[in-house]
Structures are given as structure tokens and as C-alpha cells.
C-alpha positions as CSV (number, residue, x, y, z in Angstrom):
1,X,145.7,38.0,-5.6
2,X,145.0,40.9,-3.4
3,X,147.0,39.5,-0.6
4,X,146.2,42.1,2.4
5,X,142.5,41.6,1.6
6,X,142.5,38.2,2.0
7,X,144.3,38.4,6.0
8,X,142.3,41.4,6.5
9,X,138.7,39.5,6.1
10,X,140.7,36.0,7.6
11,X,141.2,38.7,10.5
12,X,137.5,39.9,10.5
13,X,137.0,36.4,10.6
14,X,139.3,35.5,13.8
15,X,138.0,38.9,15.6
16,X,134.0,37.1,15.3
17,X,134.5,33.9,16.1
18,X,136.5,35.8,19.8
19,X,132.6,36.7,20.0
20,X,131.0,33.7,19.1
21,X,133.9,32.3,21.4
22,X,131.4,34.5,24.1
23,X,127.7,32.3,23.6
24,X,129.7,29.2,25.7
25,X,131.1,31.5,27.8
26,X,128.4,32.6,29.2
27,X,127.4,29.1,29.4
28,X,130.1,28.2,31.3
29,X,129.5,31.0,34.0
30,X,126.3,29.7,34.7
31,X,126.9,26.7,35.0
32,X,130.1,27.6,37.1
33,X,132.6,25.2,35.2
34,X,136.6,26.0,34.7
35,X,136.5,25.4,31.3
36,X,135.3,29.5,31.8
37,X,139.1,29.2,31.8
38,X,139.9,27.7,28.4
39,X,137.4,30.1,27.0
40,X,138.8,32.8,28.1
41,X,141.9,32.2,27.1
42,X,140.8,32.0,24.0
43,X,139.0,34.7,23.5
44,X,142.3,36.7,24.9
45,X,144.3,34.9,22.1
46,X,141.6,35.2,18.4
47,X,141.0,39.3,19.4
48,X,145.4,39.9,19.4
49,X,145.9,37.4,17.0
50,X,142.5,38.7,14.5
51,X,143.3,42.5,15.6
52,X,146.7,42.0,14.6
53,X,145.7,40.3,11.5
54,X,143.1,43.0,10.0
55,X,144.6,46.0,11.6
56,X,148.3,45.4,9.8
57,X,146.5,43.9,6.3
58,X,144.3,47.1,6.1
59,X,144.3,46.8,1.4
60,X,144.0,49.5,-0.5
61,X,141.4,47.7,-3.1
62,X,138.3,45.7,-1.1
63,X,137.7,44.6,-4.0
64,X,137.6,40.8,-4.4
65,X,137.4,38.4,-7.6
66,X,137.2,34.5,-7.5
67,X,140.5,33.6,-6.4
68,X,140.2,36.1,-3.4
69,X,137.2,34.5,-2.3
70,X,138.8,31.4,-1.8
71,X,141.3,32.2,-0.5
72,X,139.5,34.5,1.7
73,X,137.0,31.2,2.6
74,X,140.0,28.3,2.7
75,X,141.4,30.2,4.8
76,X,139.2,31.6,7.5
77,X,137.6,27.8,7.8
78,X,141.1,27.0,8.7
79,X,142.5,29.9,11.4
80,X,138.4,29.0,12.7
81,X,139.1,25.4,13.0
82,X,142.4,25.9,14.8
83,X,142.0,28.9,16.9
84,X,138.1,26.7,17.5
85,X,140.3,24.0,19.8
86,X,142.0,26.0,22.2
87,X,139.0,25.6,24.8
88,X,139.4,21.6,24.5
89,X,142.8,21.9,24.6
90,X,143.1,24.7,26.8
91,X,140.6,22.8,29.7
92,X,142.6,19.5,29.5
93,X,139.3,17.4,28.3
94,X,140.7,17.0,25.2
95,X,144.3,16.7,25.8
96,X,146.0,16.1,22.4
97,X,145.9,19.7,20.3
98,X,145.4,17.0,17.1
99,X,142.2,15.1,18.8
100,X,140.9,18.8,19.6
101,X,141.8,20.2,16.1
102,X,140.1,17.3,14.6
103,X,137.2,17.3,16.8
104,X,136.4,20.4,16.4
105,X,136.9,20.5,12.2
106,X,134.7,18.5,12.4
107,X,132.3,20.7,14.3
108,X,132.8,23.2,11.3
109,X,132.2,21.5,8.4
110,X,129.2,19.4,10.3
111,X,130.3,15.9,10.4
112,X,130.4,14.6,13.7
113,X,133.0,12.7,13.6
114,X,135.0,12.4,16.7
115,X,137.4,10.5,18.7
116,X,135.4,11.4,22.5
117,X,135.0,7.6,24.0
118,X,132.7,10.0,26.0
119,X,130.9,12.3,25.3
120,X,129.6,13.3,29.5
121,X,132.1,13.7,30.4
122,X,132.8,17.2,28.7
123,X,131.6,19.8,30.6
124,X,128.3,22.1,29.1
125,X,130.0,24.5,28.5
126,X,132.3,23.1,25.9
127,X,129.3,20.2,24.9
128,X,127.3,24.0,23.6
129,X,130.9,24.9,21.8
130,X,130.8,21.4,20.1
131,X,127.8,21.8,18.9
132,X,127.8,25.7,17.8
133,X,130.1,25.3,15.9
134,X,128.2,23.6,14.0
135,X,125.0,25.9,13.8
136,X,128.0,28.5,12.2
137,X,129.6,26.2,10.5
138,X,125.8,24.9,8.3
139,X,124.9,28.0,7.0
140,X,128.8,29.1,7.5
141,X,129.8,32.2,8.8
142,X,131.2,34.4,6.4
143,X,127.8,34.5,4.7
144,X,126.7,36.0,8.3
145,X,130.5,38.3,7.6
146,X,128.5,39.1,4.6
147,X,125.3,39.8,5.8
148,X,126.8,42.1,8.3
149,X,130.6,43.0,7.7
150,X,129.6,47.1,6.4
151,X,131.4,48.5,3.9
152,X,132.5,45.3,2.3
153,X,132.1,45.2,-1.8
154,X,129.0,43.6,-3.4
155,X,131.4,41.2,-5.3
156,X,131.4,39.2,-2.4
157,X,129.3,36.6,-4.0
158,X,132.9,34.9,-5.2
159,X,132.6,34.1,-1.0
160,X,129.1,33.2,-0.8
161,X,129.7,30.7,-3.7
162,X,133.4,29.6,-2.1
163,X,131.8,28.7,1.0
164,X,128.3,27.3,0.1
165,X,127.3,23.7,-1.5
166,X,126.4,23.1,-5.0
167,X,127.6,23.3,-8.5
168,X,126.3,26.9,-9.1
169,X,125.5,29.6,-6.2
170,X,123.8,33.0,-7.5
171,X,121.9,36.1,-5.1
172,X,118.5,36.2,-4.7
173,X,118.2,39.3,-4.8
174,X,120.5,42.4,-6.4
175,X,122.4,43.3,-3.6
176,X,124.4,39.5,-2.1
177,X,123.8,41.2,1.2
178,X,120.5,41.5,1.2
179,X,120.9,38.2,-0.1
180,X,122.5,36.6,2.7
181,X,120.6,38.0,5.3
182,X,117.5,36.3,4.3
183,X,119.6,32.9,4.0
184,X,120.3,33.8,8.1
185,X,117.4,35.0,8.9
186,X,115.5,31.7,7.6
187,X,118.2,29.6,9.3
188,X,117.3,30.9,12.9
189,X,113.5,31.0,12.2
190,X,114.1,27.9,11.4
191,X,116.5,27.0,14.4
192,X,114.4,28.2,16.4
193,X,111.1,26.7,16.0
194,X,112.6,23.5,16.7
195,X,114.1,24.7,19.9
196,X,111.0,25.0,21.1
197,X,108.9,22.1,19.4
198,X,112.4,20.3,21.1
199,X,111.8,22.1,24.4
200,X,107.8,20.6,24.1
201,X,108.8,17.1,23.8
202,X,110.7,17.6,27.4
203,X,113.7,18.5,27.0
204,X,115.9,21.5,29.1
205,X,116.6,24.4,26.8
206,X,120.1,23.5,27.3
207,X,120.0,19.7,25.4
208,X,116.9,22.0,23.2
209,X,119.8,24.2,21.9
210,X,122.1,21.8,21.7
211,X,120.2,19.2,19.3
212,X,118.7,21.8,17.2
213,X,121.8,23.3,16.8
214,X,123.9,20.1,15.2
215,X,120.3,20.0,13.4
216,X,120.1,23.1,11.4
217,X,124.4,22.6,10.4
218,X,123.3,18.9,10.1
219,X,126.2,18.0,11.9
220,X,125.5,14.9,14.8
221,X,126.8,16.5,17.9
222,X,124.6,15.8,21.0
223,X,125.0,15.5,24.9
224,X,125.2,11.8,24.6
225,X,127.5,8.6,23.9
226,X,123.8,7.2,22.1
227,X,123.9,10.4,20.0
228,X,120.1,9.8,19.7
229,X,119.0,6.8,20.9
230,X,118.3,7.8,24.7
231,X,115.9,10.0,23.3
232,X,111.7,10.1,23.2
233,X,110.3,9.1,20.3
234,X,108.4,12.3,20.0
235,X,112.5,14.4,20.0
236,X,113.4,12.0,17.5
237,X,111.0,12.4,15.3
238,X,110.9,16.3,15.2
239,X,115.3,16.1,14.6
240,X,114.1,14.1,11.2
241,X,111.6,15.9,9.5
242,X,113.0,19.1,10.8
243,X,116.4,17.3,8.4
244,X,114.9,17.1,6.8
245,X,114.0,20.5,5.8
246,X,117.4,21.2,6.4
247,X,118.7,19.5,3.6
248,X,116.0,21.3,1.0
249,X,117.4,24.5,-0.9
250,X,116.8,27.4,0.9
251,X,116.1,29.5,-2.1
252,X,113.1,27.8,-2.1
253,X,112.1,29.0,0.9
254,X,112.5,32.3,0.0
255,X,111.0,31.8,-2.9
256,X,108.2,30.3,-1.2
257,X,107.6,33.0,1.3
258,X,107.6,35.8,-1.8
259,X,104.9,33.2,-3.2
260,X,106.4,31.4,-6.0
261,X,105.4,27.9,-4.0
262,X,104.8,26.0,-7.7
263,X,108.4,26.8,-8.6
264,X,109.1,24.5,-6.2
265,X,107.1,22.2,-6.5
266,X,108.6,21.7,-10.3
267,X,112.1,22.0,-8.7
268,X,113.9,18.4,-9.8
269,X,116.1,18.2,-7.0
270,X,113.8,19.0,-4.2
271,X,111.8,15.9,-6.0
272,X,113.8,13.8,-6.5
273,X,116.0,14.4,-2.8
274,X,111.9,13.8,-1.9
275,X,111.8,10.2,-3.6
276,X,115.4,9.0,-2.5
277,X,114.1,9.5,1.1
278,X,110.6,7.5,1.0
279,X,111.8,5.0,-1.6
280,X,115.2,4.3,0.9
281,X,112.5,5.0,3.6
282,X,111.3,1.8,1.8
283,X,113.6,0.0,1.5
284,X,114.7,-0.4,5.0
285,X,111.0,-1.0,6.3
286,X,111.4,-4.4,3.9
287,X,115.5,-4.6,5.5
288,X,114.1,-4.4,9.3
289,X,110.9,-5.7,9.9
290,X,112.5,-8.4,11.4
291,X,114.1,-6.5,14.2
292,X,111.7,-4.2,14.6
293,X,107.5,-5.6,15.2
294,X,106.3,-1.8,16.4
295,X,105.1,-0.4,13.2
296,X,106.0,3.4,15.1
297,X,109.7,1.8,15.5
298,X,110.2,0.5,12.5
299,X,109.1,3.6,10.8
300,X,110.6,6.0,13.3
301,X,114.1,4.0,12.5
302,X,114.3,3.8,9.4
303,X,112.8,6.8,8.7
304,X,115.3,8.9,11.1
305,X,118.4,6.6,9.4
306,X,117.2,7.4,5.9
307,X,117.0,11.6,6.8
308,X,119.9,11.4,8.9
309,X,122.4,10.1,5.8
310,X,121.4,11.7,3.4
311,X,121.3,15.3,5.1
312,X,124.7,14.2,6.4
313,X,123.3,14.7,10.4
314,X,125.2,11.3,11.5
315,X,122.1,10.9,14.3
316,X,122.1,7.9,14.5
317,X,118.6,6.4,16.3
318,X,120.3,2.6,16.2
319,X,123.6,0.9,15.9
320,X,123.4,0.8,11.7
321,X,126.1,-0.7,11.6
322,X,124.4,-3.9,12.7
323,X,121.6,-4.1,10.5
324,X,121.9,-6.9,7.5
325,X,124.8,-5.8,4.9
326,X,121.7,-4.2,3.0
327,X,120.0,-1.7,5.2
328,X,124.1,-0.9,5.3
329,X,124.5,-0.2,1.1
330,X,120.8,1.8,1.2
331,X,122.6,4.4,3.9
332,X,126.2,4.3,2.3
333,X,125.1,5.2,-0.8
334,X,123.3,8.1,0.9
335,X,125.9,8.7,2.4
336,X,127.3,10.1,-1.1
337,X,124.2,11.2,-2.7
338,X,123.8,13.6,-0.1
339,X,120.6,16.4,0.1
340,X,120.7,19.3,-1.7
341,X,123.2,22.4,-2.9
342,X,122.1,25.3,-1.6
343,X,121.6,23.2,1.9
344,X,123.4,22.9,4.6
345,X,124.4,19.0,3.9
346,X,127.8,17.5,2.7
347,X,128.4,15.2,0.5
348,X,128.3,15.2,-3.3
349,X,124.9,17.1,-4.2
350,X,121.7,15.7,-5.7
351,X,121.3,18.2,-8.7
352,X,125.6,16.9,-9.8
353,X,124.0,14.0,-9.1
354,X,120.5,14.4,-11.4
355,X,123.2,16.5,-14.6
356,X,125.8,13.8,-14.3
357,X,123.3,11.0,-15.2
358,X,121.1,13.8,-17.9
359,X,125.7,14.1,-19.4
360,X,125.5,10.9,-19.0
361,X,121.6,10.3,-21.0
362,X,122.8,12.8,-23.8
363,X,126.0,11.3,-24.2
364,X,124.3,7.7,-25.3
365,X,122.0,9.1,-27.2
366,X,124.1,11.1,-29.2
367,X,126.7,8.0,-29.8
368,X,123.3,6.4,-31.7
369,X,122.0,9.8,-33.4
370,X,125.4,11.6,-34.1
371,X,123.6,14.2,-35.8
372,X,121.1,15.0,-32.8
373,X,121.9,17.9,-30.6
374,X,120.6,17.0,-26.9
375,X,119.8,20.0,-25.0
376,X,120.4,19.6,-20.8
377,X,117.4,21.5,-19.1
378,X,116.6,21.5,-15.0
379,X,113.9,23.5,-14.3
380,X,112.8,24.6,-17.6
381,X,115.8,26.1,-17.2
382,X,119.1,25.5,-20.1
383,X,121.8,23.9,-18.3
384,X,124.8,25.7,-19.5
385,X,128.1,23.7,-21.3
386,X,130.8,24.9,-19.0
387,X,128.8,24.4,-15.8
388,X,128.2,20.1,-16.8
389,X,132.2,20.8,-16.9
390,X,131.8,21.4,-13.9
391,X,130.3,19.1,-13.0
392,X,132.1,16.5,-14.5
393,X,135.9,18.2,-13.6
394,X,134.5,18.0,-10.2
395,X,133.5,14.2,-9.4
396,X,136.3,13.6,-10.9
397,X,138.7,15.2,-9.1
398,X,136.7,14.3,-5.8
399,X,137.4,10.1,-6.5
400,X,140.7,11.3,-6.8
401,X,141.1,13.0,-3.8
402,X,138.6,9.9,-2.3
403,X,141.0,7.0,-3.2
404,X,144.4,9.7,-2.3
405,X,143.6,10.0,1.0
406,X,142.4,6.6,1.9
407,X,145.6,5.3,0.8
408,X,146.9,7.7,2.8
409,X,145.3,7.0,6.1
410,X,145.0,2.2,5.7
411,X,148.6,2.1,7.2
412,X,146.6,2.5,10.5
413,X,145.8,-1.6,10.1
414,X,142.1,-1.4,9.9
415,X,139.7,-3.0,8.0
416,X,138.5,-2.3,4.6
417,X,134.9,-2.1,5.9
418,X,135.9,0.7,8.8
419,X,138.9,2.6,6.4
420,X,136.4,2.5,3.2
421,X,133.1,4.2,5.6
422,X,136.3,6.3,7.1
423,X,136.6,7.8,4.3
424,X,133.7,8.6,2.9
425,X,132.2,9.7,6.2
426,X,135.0,12.9,6.1
427,X,134.8,13.6,3.0
428,X,131.1,14.0,3.0
429,X,130.8,15.9,5.8
430,X,128.4,12.1,7.3
431,X,130.3,11.4,10.6
432,X,130.0,8.4,11.9
433,X,131.0,4.9,9.1
434,X,131.0,0.9,9.3
435,X,132.5,-0.8,11.6
436,X,135.2,0.4,14.3
437,X,133.4,4.6,13.1
438,X,130.3,2.8,13.5
439,X,127.2,5.3,14.9
440,X,128.6,3.8,18.3
441,X,132.4,3.9,17.5
442,X,134.6,7.0,17.0
443,X,138.3,7.3,15.5
444,X,139.8,7.5,18.7
445,X,141.7,4.6,17.6
446,X,143.9,6.5,14.8
447,X,147.0,8.1,14.6
448,X,147.9,11.5,14.7
449,X,148.6,11.9,11.2
450,X,145.4,9.8,10.1
451,X,143.3,12.2,11.9
452,X,145.2,15.4,10.0
453,X,144.4,13.8,7.0
454,X,141.6,12.9,7.9
455,X,140.4,16.9,9.1
456,X,142.0,17.9,5.8
457,X,139.1,15.7,4.0
458,X,136.7,17.4,6.5
459,X,137.4,21.0,5.3
460,X,137.9,18.8,1.2
461,X,134.3,18.1,1.9
462,X,132.5,20.9,3.3
463,X,134.3,24.1,1.0
464,X,134.0,21.3,-2.2
465,X,137.9,20.4,-3.4
466,X,138.5,23.6,-4.8
467,X,138.5,27.2,-2.7
468,X,141.4,24.4,-0.9
469,X,143.4,23.7,-4.4
470,X,143.5,26.6,-5.2
471,X,144.8,28.4,-2.4
472,X,147.3,25.7,-2.1
473,X,148.0,26.6,-5.6
474,X,151.9,28.8,-5.3
475,X,150.9,30.7,-9.0
476,X,147.3,32.2,-7.1
477,X,149.3,33.6,-4.6
478,X,152.1,35.3,-7.1
479,X,149.9,36.6,-9.6
480,X,147.1,39.9,-9.8
481,X,143.8,40.7,-10.0
482,X,142.5,41.0,-12.8
483,X,139.4,44.1,-13.7
484,X,137.5,41.4,-14.8
485,X,136.1,38.0,-11.7
486,X,137.9,35.1,-12.6
């Protein structure tokens, strides 16, 4: 492990967070809010800590291998969350540091789970920072760093692979820096487009930015305790449609830019994603037809909740915890699948679900015809054995971690539905669950220990388990890096 390179890069990322603090600080200055002081102190803490860490850990070698990429990603997200919690805590608007840490982790991991009983009580600077963490964490702050920070090795693809969700991540262009720039430029343009459309719907610039950040990062933080329920139908449609687009693999947008539209339309994952959204909406429309007499209202609420759950955004236009059991079951299923790999969404990812069922089908055929050769393909390309094994192992570890987390928070005394969906909502980075943690509920009633467990559950879900497990392994830190990447 190239330890000096790991801590040097983490230090640079913390320095970047100090710069990012300037945006909510400017909002606090414009509105003349007391939280400005908390942001200034947080900037100083991040600058001193990040500057010291990067300066005293200057590496002799800047080469980054898989182990370093995993360690940098895990530590960076942990430090970003730990320091990002200071404005909430220092302003005393969230008096408990554990609560502030939970809220910040929920923001960066684009989960949207909250301990706040009344979001409206926060000052605008903190509301901006709370949703801005969604936007930062959606595409990944490390991807941003790789795009614009000079002097890093082209092996930083290992950092992108550790941070971007999905079974595989490759380069769009030969240089990693160019790949990262393209991803972020697409992300910025789509966010800006949503801001403009929300402003056309009568929203203020501030409100439009906050909801666009939550949509782009598929996070779900807003400025009202009722999430998106009090927004106009036009704004709800805009958010829902953009959630659909942010749930698509960003690589496909690049293919569209270079004119390869047919390649996008042949994407198995995209077709399955669109089909699941359509079927989920149809199922909910049939099941909720007695609750909503107006066809537009029925379609809007059904589509909105399906798209906000499958993209793991967690916005809500209605309290779906009060909906019929069938509708809740559909939403819980979508909570686990998530949207496309390479998007800002959480969950298992549709590509893994497709590969899992293909694996099962191939195994079934092999049992019937032992001598047959079964080749798995996706989008016309052969799926190698390593990827197939990776998906199977990931799903096995996913189930193990899920049930371990469930056992750890069970002593809180909540009912089965609340406890189960609380873990599902945090581990899949969805936000709201059912029962006490429904869309109009929250996580304030959990113990500090459970909040810490759920915070790490959010990090495990966002980074897809392996980076954090490897970082916690002593063997990874003791071993030396080799010439070949891992």
C-alpha cells in the first residue's frame, strides 16, 4: 500500500471540501444568517487538516493501484462526512454531533434519510449545504478531483471504479481525466437545465437549486418537511422526469453525444429500467385508483413514487406508508433493485439483477444439459467469468451485511416493518422507508449507536461494500504495491 499517496490525496480532497464550503457560506452571507460563523470555522478546520495531511504526506511515487484507489475512496468519504457535519453542529441547529454526522453522511451518499423533525427550522445556508452534499456525492467528489487536479497518474481509473456504482466501470476515452471531465460536464448541464425548468414553474432560484441538487444526486433532501408534496404539479413532473434521466448510465449520454444513438437503444439495462418504471407505474395506478379519482393526479403520484424509489432519490408527493400493501410491496422491491449502473442512483443496480437472473438461467440449462456451453451476453458482448463471479459474490456479501446491520439496530424496539425498511432505505441509499421511517417520519428515534451503524450502512451502500471492507483489512495496509495493478 502506498500510504503516503493515500493520505496525500485524502488531504487534497479535504482541501477541496474547504472550497466547497464557500458556496453555502455565500448563501448565509446573502441572507445574513448566524450559521455563517459555523461555515467559516469549518473552512478553517478543513483547510488546516487537509493542508497538513497533504503537505506532510507528499509521496515519492504517485502511482495508484486498486488497493490505493479503494483506500482513498473510503477514507475520503469518511473524512468528507466527518468534517462536513461541523456546520450543522457548530451552528447548534443540530446539537448532537452524531445526528449531524448522520445527516451529512445521508447527504453525501445521496440517501436522504433525516433526523430532522422540521426541515424548515434550518437556516438557508444549512439547507443549501444539506442538498449541495447530494450534488457533490451524486457523481462523486473524487471523480471531480480526477478531472481537474493536475499531476495524478492515469491509473486513477481505480479511484473512479471504486467510487462509481455498478459491476464494471471503464474509460470513455483513453485518458481518465478526459473521461471524468465528460461525466461532470454532462452532470452540470443536466442540473442547470432542471434549475431553469423549475424556475419557469414559479420556484425561486434558491428553491430550484436545492431541488435540482437533490434530483441530480438522486438524494431527496428538500426544504419542506413534506418533501415534494407541497410543490406544484408542474414542478413534481419536472423532478420526476429528471429523476428518470439521472437514473440512466451516464456512459449512454456520451454515446448520444458522439452520434451512437442505436447503441443506447440496444442497451439491455436501459430497456429493463424503462420497463420496470412503466410496469411499476401501471401496477400502482391500478392499485391506487380508488384513492385518486383524477387521472392526472393518479398517474403523477404513481409515476413519481416509482421513479423516486427506483432511482433511490426518496422524494415523496404522498405518504406511501398509508397506501395499500401491494403498492408498498412494489416500492420495496424497487428499493432493492435501484436504477442503472454508472448513474447517481443507489441500490443493487439493474445490471447486477439482469446478470444474476442470466446466471440462474444458465445454471438451470446446464443442469438439464450438462454438456452444453452457456455463454452470457449483455448488449451483444460476452460477459466474462470474472464479472459473473463478481456479481454472485457481491450479492452474497450484500445479503450478509444487510442482515448483520438489521441485527445490530433491532434492539431499538421498533416494529419489524420499521426496522427492516430502515436498513433497506439506508443500505440502498433510498432515504424513506415504511412505518416510523416513512416519507413523513424520520430516524430521530434511533439510538446514537444505531445512527452510527446506519451511517456506515449508507457508506457501504454508496461505495458498494468492497472499498470499505478492504480499507478495514490490516493485510491491505501491510502489503506492498506491485508493478501490476490488482
